[in-house]
N, C-alpha and C positions, 0 to 999 in steps of 0.2 A: 258435342252435345250429350256426352255420356251422362247417365243419371247417377246422382248420389243416392244410394239406397239407404234404408233405415239401419240404425245400429243393431248389431246382432243382439238377440234376447235369449240367453241361456235359459233352459227350462228342464225341470225334473218331471218326467212323465209320471202321472199318478198311477198307482197300482190298485186294482179292484180287489175288494175284500168280500164281495158278494155278487150275485148275478146282476148285470145291468139290464133293467127293464124300464123302458121309457118310450115316449113319443117325441120325436124331434121335428122341428120345423126349420128347414134350411133355405137359404136364398136360392135364386134362380140359377139355371144352367148357364155356365160361362159360354159354352158353345152356341146355345140358342141366342143369348144376349148379344154376342158379337155379330152373329149373322143378321139379327134383327136391326142392329145399328146400321150396318152397311146397306141393307135393303131399304131401310127407311130414309137414309141419306140420299139414295139414288132414285127414290120414288118421285112421282109427279104431283104428290100432294102430301099433306101432313099425316103423321103416324103417331101412335102412342105405344110405348113398351110398358106393359104391366108386369109387376113383380120381377123386375130385372135383377141381375146380380150386381151389387155395388161392391167392387173390389178393385185392386190395383189394375188388373188387365182391362177391365171394362171402363174404368174411369179414364185410363190412358187412351183407349179407343175413342171414347166420346171426345176427349180433348183433341185428338188428332183430327177428327171430323170437323170439330169447331174451327180448327185452324184452317180448314179448307172452305169454310163459309157456311157450314150447316149449323142451324140453331138447335141445340139440344139442352133441355132444362132438366138437370138431375137433382133439383132441390128436394123433390119428394122421392123418398126411397122406393115407394110403391108404384110410381107412375112417371115415366119419362116422356114428355111430348117431344117430337122431332119435326122440325120445319126444314125441309130441304131448300137449298138455294143454289145458285150457280157456283160450281166448284172453282176455286181460284187459288193461285199462289201469289206471292211467295209464302211458303209455309214451312214450318219445322215440326216434325213429328217425333215424339219420344215413344219408342216401342216398348220401353222397359225390358222385360225378358219374354215378352208375349209373342208366340208364334202366330197367333191370330192377327195381331196388328201388322207384323212385318210381312205377312203373306196376303192378307185381305186388303190392306190399304193401298199398296203401290198400284194395283190395277185401277182402283178408283181415282188415285192421284193422276194417273195418265189421262183421265177425262177432264182434268182441271186445266185452266189457263194459267200457266206460270210454273215456276220451279218449286218442287217440294222435296225437302231434305229429310232423311230418315236416319236415326241412330238410337242407341239404347244403352242398357247396362253392358259392362265389359264382356260378359259371357255371351250376350246376344250376338256379338260379332262372330262367334263360332258356330252359330246355328245355321243350317244349310238354307240357302236362298237361290243359288245359281239356277236351278231349273225354271223357276217362275220368272226370273230376270231374263233368261234366254228366250223363254216363250213370248214374253212381252216384246222383246227386241224383234223377234220374228214377225210380230204383228205391227211393226213400225214405230214402236215407242222408243224414245231416246232416254237411256238410263246410264248414269255413271255409277259404277260399283267399286268396291275395294278389290285389291289384287286377288283375294280369295273368292270373289264373286258374291260377296255378301255385304253386310253393313260395314261402314256407313255407305248409304247410297243416295243418289239424287235422281229424281224423276223430272224430266223436262216436259211438263204437260202441254199438249197442243190444243186442248179443248175438245178433242175427240180421239177415238181410237177406231181405225177402220175395221179391225177384226178380220174374220175369215177363218183360215185353218191354221192350227198350231199342233206341234208334237211336243210331248213332255215326258220325262221320266219322273214319275211321282212316287217311286218306291221308298223314298226317304220320308215322305209326309203326304197324307191326303189333303193337307191344307194347300198344297200347290194347286190342286185341281179346284178345290172350293174357292180359293181366292180369285181365280180367273172366272169361274162360273158366275159368282155373285155379281160381277160388273158386266158380264157378257151381254145382257139384254140392252145395255146402253152403247155397245159397240155398233158402229154403222151397219156392218154386215153380220152382226151376231158372232157366234163362235162355233167351230167344230174342233173339239179338243180330243186328241188321241194320245193315250198313254202307251209308251213302249218301254218295257223293262220288267224287272221282277214285280210281283203283285203289289198293288197299292194297299197299304195298311189302313186300318180303321174305317172299313167300309160303312159302318153305321153313320159316321160323320158325313160321308158323301151323300148318303140317303137323306140325312137331315138337310143338307144344302139344297138338294133338288126338291124335296118336299116344300121347303120354305120359299124357294124361287117360284114354284107353282102357286103357292098360297098368295104370293104378291103379283100374280098375273102373268108370269113368264111361261113361255112354251119351251119345255125341256124334253129331249128324247135321249134316254139312256138304254135303249133296247139292245144296242150292240155292245158287247163286253168291251170295256176299256175305251169307249168312245162316248163323248157327251156332245150333244148338239143343242145350242141355245139360239132361238130365233131373236132377231132384233125387235125391240118393242118397249113400250112404257111399263114401268113397275108401278103398282098401285099402292098408295098409302093405306094403312090399315092399323088395326089394333093387334098387337102381338102379346099373347099371354104366355109368359115364360114358365116352363116346368121347373120343379125343384131339381137341383143338380145331382145327377145319379153318381157321377164319379166322386163328388164331394160327400155323398152319403156313404160311400164304401167303408171308410174307417168306423163309422157309427154302427153299420151292420156287423162289421168285424167284432166290435165290442160285445155284441150279443152272442156271437159264436165262441169267442174266447172264454166268456164268463158263464155261459149256459143260461143266458137271459133272452130277452125279446126286445127288439127296437123297431118301432114303426116310423116310417117317413111320411109325415102328414102332407096332405095336399097333392098326392100322386094322382095323375089323371088316368082315366079308364083306358085311353089310347095315348101312347107315348111316341115321340120321335127319337127317343134315346134307346140304347140297346139293353133294355131291361130283361129280355128273354135270355140273352147270353149271360148277363150277371147272375140271374137266377140259376142257370145251369151250373155255373162255376161254384157258387156258394152251396148249392145242393150237393155237388160232388165232394166238397170239403166237409160236409156233415151237417149243414143247416137245413131248415125248411123255410121256404119262401112262399108267402101268400099275399094276395091282393084283395082288398075289400073297400067298403065305403070309408073306413077310417084312414086308409093309405096302404103303403107297401110295407109288409112286416117280415122281418127275418128273425127266426128263433134258432137258438143254438142249444147244444147239449153240454157244452164245455169240453167236448172231445172233438178233435179235428182229424180228418183223414188226409193223407198225402194224395196228390193228384198228378196226372200227366195231362197237360193242356196246351193248346195253341191259343195264345192271347192276342193274335194279330188284329182281331177286330176290336178289342177292348184294351189296348195297350196301356191306357191311363191307369188301369187297375193293377198293373204289374207290381208296384211297390207294396200295396196292401195285401195282395194275394201272396206275395213272397213272405211277408211278415206272418201271415196265417200258416204258410207252409213250414216256416221255421218252428212253429209251435205245434205242428201236427205229430201224429203218432207214427208216421212213416215218410219215406222220401217223396219228393215231388220233382217233376221236371216241367219247366215253363219255357216254351219256345215261341218262335214266330215274331219276336219283337226287336230285331236288329236295329230298327229305326229309332228306338228310344235312346240309343247312344247319342243321338243328336237333339235330345230334348233339353230341358233346363240345365241338366248335367248329363253325363254319360250314365244313365240310370242303371244299366247292367253292371258296369264296373263299380258304381257307388254302392249298389245293393250287395254285391259280392264282398266288398271291403267291410261294410258295416255289419252285415250279418255274420261274417267270419269273426270280427272283433267280439261279437256277442256270444260266440261259441258254436254257431252252426257250421257244418261242413259243406262248403260250397264248391261246385265245379262251374266254371264260367265258360259259356259257349259264345260264338259270335252273335247268336240270335236269342240268347236266354241263359237260364241258370238251372242247375240241379242242386236241390237243397236237401241235405241229409240232416234231420233234426238231431240235436244233442242237447244236454243240459245247458241252458242259456245263463249268462251271467251279466252282472252290472257292467256298463261300459259308457264311454262318451260316444254318442252317436252323431256323427257329422251329417248335417242336413244339406250342404252344398247349395244353399240359396234356393232349394227346390221344395215346394210345398208337399209334393207327394212323398218325398223322403221323410219329412216331418211326420206325415200321417203314418207311415210304416213304423217309425220309432215309437209313436204313441201307442200303436196296437201292441207291440211287443212289451211296452212298459206296463200294460194292464196285468200281465202275468209275471213279469220279471222286475223286481225292485232294483232301483238304481240305474235306470236308463236315462242318462242326461243328454238332452238335445243341445247341440252347440248353438242353435238358433231356431226359435219357434216363430219369430217375426216373419219368416218367409211364407207362412201360411196366409198372410194378408194378400197374396197374389190372387187367391180365389175365395177365401173365407176369413176375413180379418178377425172374426170373433171365435175362431177355432179353439184357442187355448181355454177361453172361458167356458165355451160350450162343453168341451171335453172334460174339464175339471168338474163341472156341474153334473155331467153324466155319471162320472165315477163316484162323486160324493153321494149320489142317490142310490148307489149300488149296495 
């Protein structure tokens, strides 16, 4: 059931001739949209998801839930009504290359009556899944997986999951924890989940999961480090208003920094469930100013970038764009704490090392990150590895370096299908 992906779309990254100063309106957060879809599907009444992200990952998530018997109307881009129903198989779920689908949907599928099969793009079979599969098996769920412990996999749903206590090593992805927690209120005994291993990355995404569970009526206790307790109980249908995607905004903010302009992300809420504080710290260290007001979240640059030393473990999705900024900075940078991104859409550390080196930067690769020594950058063919974040990094470098040719910009459809047009318009107005 492997997906046939879109034809590659080569693209010459536009170069800015003046400061980029604009306001951008971006679609909703992928992370919030994915969680809202799961919580709405498991609720005891209808929900509405307002301002969702419509992109490949979220469309495939909606399709997977529909296959399980959930009614989701995605006709209106601004408002998706969700009517939960009894979860049932047989069903086939295409995960594409999305970690959220391959990790959030199997626990929900275990609650279904019947067999649910999962597969996706070829590289999806390389993404780690074993910890969540073993945790589900320890809770009594019958799952067939590949020899590597990942896709393709088959969940033999029994209509219920007893739940109880489980131990997991979630050092490779916080999504292992989130995937189990999102379905845990529907487990007969709830769930006490204990992480054992190196630190769990992307802590803000875990906080988003527990905040959204509570907003849906779940009782969640995370007062003990590395232990999450979810009481059994109903989830309430509600209206979810999705924030603009902070990770998706990163390359646009970077454009202001590289060109000495100002970019405002419109529609930013006064209180956010995304790690805006950490993003502001990093961009400020690199040389920007970050302010929040009624008009939105604004990043201003001077056109001069500083090297930084930073632990990106909480915001690993930003690593490609931060690396691109570091390659354009006036001094060296060291970015660490992101060993787990080797298991993302591609091995992002190796990919960044290869492509930034081709562009002329001096790169030292560590198991958990990169040292980036700026040097005069040059035109190159920038491989995107079917990874939207690699395309974002290439576009940022292209602002300052003519002749950055992306092998494929179509991969940005994973989270922002209109990225090439938005980006070209941004630069054209500079």
